[in-house]
N, C-alpha and C positions, 0 to 999 in steps of 0.2 A: 178118450180115444187113444189107443196104443199107437205109437209111432215107431216104425222100424229103426234100428240102430244106425243103419247107413244114412237114412234121410236126416236123422238128428245130427250125425257127425258132419254131414255136408252143410247143414244150416250153420253150425258153429264155425266151420271153415269159411263160409261166406261172410259171416259177421267179422271174423278175424281179418279176412281179406279187405273188408271195408276200412278197417283201421290202418292196414298196411298201405292201401292206396292213398289214404289221407297223408300219411307220412311221406310217401314218395312224391306227392304232388304239392308239397309246401313251396310256394312261389318265392324262394329265397332271393331271386334276382328282381322281383317286383316288375316283371315284364307284362303281366296281365293276360298272357296268352295260355297259361297252363290249364286253367279251369275250362274254358270253352273247348279247347282241343280234347282234353280228357273227357269232358261230358259227351262230346260227339262220338268219340271212339267207344265209350261205354254204351251209349244208347244204341249204336249201330251193331253192337255185338251181343245184344240180348239183355243189357241192363245190369248184369252182375258185376261185382268188383273185378277190375281188369287183372290184378295179380292172381286172384282166385281162378278166373277163367283161363288165363294164360298157362298157369302151372298145371291145372287140371288137364288142359290139352296136351301138355308135355307128358304127363303121366299116362294118359290114355293112348298116346301115339308111340310110346317107348316100347322097344323090343329088346329085352335084356341081351347083352352081347353084341348088339348092333352099334353102328356109329351114329354120332350126332354132329352135324356140321355147325360150327359156330363161326360166323363171319363178323369180323370187327376191324378196327383200324381206321382212324380219320386223320389223314395227313394234314399238318399245319405248314403252310407255305413258308411263313417267316422263319421257321426252324428246320423245315424239311425232316420233321420227326412226327410220329403219331401223337395225338393228344391222349392225355391220361383218361379222359372220359371214354368209357366203353371197354377199356383194358381190364380194370379191376373187376367190373361186373362180369366180363367174359371169364376171367380166371375163376371167380367164385362159382358161376353157373357150371363151368366145366367140372369143377370139383363136386358139386351137388349131383350133376347128371351121372358122373362116374360112380361116386360112392352111394348115391341113393337109388339110382335106376339101373345101374350096371351098364351104362352106355360108354362108348369110347369116343371122347371128343376129338374131332378133326377140325382144326382151327384154320380158317382162310383169312388172309390179310395181305397187304402189300409186302413184297419182299423186304422193303425198307423198314417195315414195322415189325417184322418177325422177331427181332432180337428183344424188343421191349415186351411184346406180347408173350413170348416164350418165358422170359424171366419172371413175369407176373404169375403165370400158370404154375411154374415150378415152385414158386413160393407157397403154394397151397399144399405141396407134397406130391403132386402128380409128377410122373416121370415121362420124359420125352422118348418116343420111339420113332424109328423110321417107318413111314406109312407102309411101305412094301413089306417090311418085316412083321407088321401086325398080323398079317394073314397066317403067319407060322405059329402064332400063339393059340393055344386052346382057349375057348371062350372064357373059361373060368380064370385064366391067368392074364387076361387083358385088362383086368380091373386095375385102376391106378395109372394106366398109361394114356398118353395122348400123342397126337401127331400134329404138326403144323405145316401148312402148304403156303408158300409165298407166291403171290401172283405179281406179274409185271404191271407197272402203271401204263395206262394209255395203250392197250394192245393194238389199237387201230393205227398206231404210229411206229410199227416195226417189230412188235413183240407178239404177234398173233400166234405163232407156233408155240411160244413159251406159255401163253395163256391156255391154249388148247391142251397142252401136256398137264398143266396144273388142274384144269377142269376135269380131265380124264382121270387123274389120280383120285380126286374127290369122289367121282362116280364109282370107281372101283371099290371104294370103301363101303358101298351099299348102305348109305345112311337111312335112318328111319325118320329123322326130323332135320329141318334146316332152320337155324336161328340166326338172325342178323341183329347186331347190337351196335348202335351208334356208328353206322356206316353211311357215307354219302350215297344218296339215291338219285337216279336220273329223273328229270322232269318229263313232261309229255313230249318235249322236243328231243329227248335223248341226251340231256346234259346234266351232270351232277353239279351242285353248287354249295358254297358256304351259306350260312344264314344271311350274310350280307350281300348276296347276289353275285358273287364272283365264281366263275367256272372253275371246277376242280378236275375237269376231264384230262388234263395233262399230267396230273400227279396221283390219280386214283386208278385202282384196278377195276376192271369191269365185272364187279360181283353181281350187278344186275343180270348179266348174261348167265351167271351161275344159278341165280335164283330162278330164272326162266327155265333153265334145264331141269332143275329140281321139280318145279311145278309140273312140267310136262311129263315127268316120271312118276307123278302122283305122290310126291313126298310132301307132307304137311309143312307149311312155312309159318314162321313166327318172327315178329319184328319188335324191337325195343327202340324207342326214340324219345326226343324231348322237344324238338322244334318243328318237326314235320318235313324237313329236308332229308330225312334219313330213309334208307332203303326199306321198303315194305310198309311205309306209312301212308300209302295211297288211299286208305280208308277215309282219311280226314283231309285230303288234299284241297277240297273246296274251302274248308274252314281255314286252313293254313294260308290259302290264297287270299282270303278276305282280311285276316287280322294280323299278319306278319308284314314287316316293312317291305320286303321284296318278294312276297308270296306270289304275286301275279306278274310283276315286271322286274326282272333281274337287271344286273349291270353289265352282263357279258355280251348282250346284243342278240341272244338267241330268241328272246321274246317269250320265253316259257315260264319265267318265274322260278322260285326255288322249291316249290312244293313237289315232293317225290310222287311219282305216279304209280309205281308198282305197289300192289296191295297184298299183304300177307294174310293168311287165313286167321291168325291170331295177332292182335296188336296190343302192346303195353306202352302206355304213355306216362312219363314222369316229368318232373321239373328238371331233373338231371338223369341221364340214361343209367349211369352206374347205380344211383339210388333206386331206380326202378328195378334193376336187376336184383338188388338185395331184397326188395319186397317180393319179387317172384320166387327167389330161392327160399325165403322164409315161408311163403305160402306152400310151396312144394314140400318142404321139410315137414310142415305141420300136417299136411294131408296124408303123407305116408308114415307119420308117427316117428320121425327121426329128429328129435330135439338136438341131437349132436351135430346136425347139419345146418342149424340155424346160422345166419350170418354172424361171424365173430369179428369184432373190431380189430383185435390184435392180428388175426390172420390176414384180413383184408388190408390192413395197414402195411403188412409185409409185402403184399402184392404191389401196392402203390410204390413203396420204396424201391422194389426191384425194377419196376417199369421206369421210374425216374432215373435210377442209376444206369439204365440202359438207353437213356436219351429221351424218354417221353416228356412232353411239355403240357402245361395247362393250355387248353384250347383257346381260351379267350385272350390271355395275356402273352402266350407263346413263351413262357418262362419255365425252365427246368426246375421244378420244385414240387413239394408234396401238397398240391391242391388240385381240385377237379372243378372245372368251369368257374374258376375264380373263388371258389369256396374252399377254405382251408380244411385240412384233414380232420381237425378236431370236431367240426360241425358234422361231417359225414359219420364220424365215429359215434357222436351222440345219436344220430338218426338210426344207426345200426343197433345201438343199445335199446332204443325205443321199439324198434321192430322186433327184437328178441323178446322184450317184455310184453309186447302186444300178444304174442303167441303164448308165452309161458304163463303170464298173469291170467289170460282168458281161460286156460285149462285149469289153473289152480282154483279159480273162482267157480268154474263149472263142477269141479270135483266136490267143492264144499256146498254149493247151492245150485244143483242141477235144475231146480224148479223153473228158472228163467227160460232156459232153452227148451225144457219139456213143454212149457206153456206155449211158446212161440211155434214149436214144431207141431203141436196139436192144432193150433189155429191155422197154420198153413195147410196141414193135412185136411182139415175141415173145408177150407176154401177150395182145394183141389177136388174134393169129393162132391161138393155141392155145386161147384162151378160158379160160386158167388164170391 
């Protein structure tokens, strides 16, 4: 049975995505929650590898020359600085979306996190532009540019007008996708929390409100998280409530637990959000045939160094150093190398011995044709 080239390529991409997901979900912390949350997210989104489905969604929703909102920044109270997790993943995805899909990244975060986030993005080679000035650029000349919009923390406590201005700026950018990466998300009671049940409402921007506006405008939403208290992870809120220490009952007194309630259209779950972003970028690069956009350990290390030099801290230990969620950079670098090799080795092997994918593609085509 002859199998169309597109179906064959998609099958190979799914198989590669399977490997990328496994690398992104290695439970380095030994928490025991990664697999059940991942399994639930995958089963509820059709059963395909999450990195594959997430990146395919980005490709399908992208409109070249349009904007992509990337919301990140998780403030750490002990340091009053953003954590490193989320920042390097955002920087890398901003680069891939710009160079690979022709989108203009508009990055939303707390004003206090903007310095570290911007430094990381510029370490990829993207150049910062004023959001209002972007409209003066012709579509073809906006490539390689990004803008950052700083939101005030706790708009309900006196900064509502500033929040409205920032939200309006994002809307004026006419984005085609909204992606949230390692951001605190509100629970069903309307309160964002740390993993350990402490309210973050006083130090976090209300990006839940921004996501709500995007959804009401019909803009597809995407969420990357690792513990289930992140914005957009509502798909798995019940699982998070059951198996995490403060999932159902937090310590702030609101009675809602830490599980984020708002649900994105596409969800990517990893053991560490940044590593999940690297997997998404690798899958996206593979699907569009751009090996030059695969995650590169040297470039991403530069983004981490830039963020740390601008004040970012490890989110678990609140220390200003080159680690992400208490895992040193060397380990993340190894994972990036394995993700690259997952893509490159799979294609090298397929070039030499295409019979494996040909056979599987024929089997799947036969199942679809006969319904068995």
